[in-house]
Each structure stands twice: as C-alpha cells, then as structure tokens.
C-alpha angles and dihedrals in degrees: 000000000000121000094247096115096254093106096057102082107018121226116342099187133060090228091062093043090055092047094050090057086064096048120091097173123086092210092051092047090051090053093051091048091048088052092055092046091047092049090052097043105030094207112205094223112122095217091052091048091051091048092049089048093054094048090046092055092047092048107027097157092048091047090052092048093050091047092051092047095049092047092053090062 
C-alpha cells in the first residue's frame, strides 16, 4: 500500500471491516483504508483532502458509518 499511514494499523471500525470483505481489488481496499485513516486524523494536506473527498462521494454510506463510529469513541 501507499505510505500514507493508512496501512499501519489496519481497519479501526467495524464498518470498514465489513466493506473490505466485499472488495477484491487492492487499490480499492487501500482507498477505503485511507478514507478511514483520513477521517480519524484529518490531515491538513490538500491532496489528501481531495482524495478523501472523492472516496467519500463514491461511498457516502460507508463514509457516514465510519464517521459515526469514530465519533462514538
């Protein structure tokens, strides 16, 4: 995976664990892991923010579930 920090811990939320079971593409899995990492860290990097925005638009339900789970903690 990319060196963006998303691959260091694996999925933190149940929502992402469920989603990853349905993904059979390493690039798509890396994007979903990145989304969760970004939502937890909120990196101020413009490129990271744009990437996260694209992934959120493509997966609005998952993004909302991850956000809700992370905010419960």
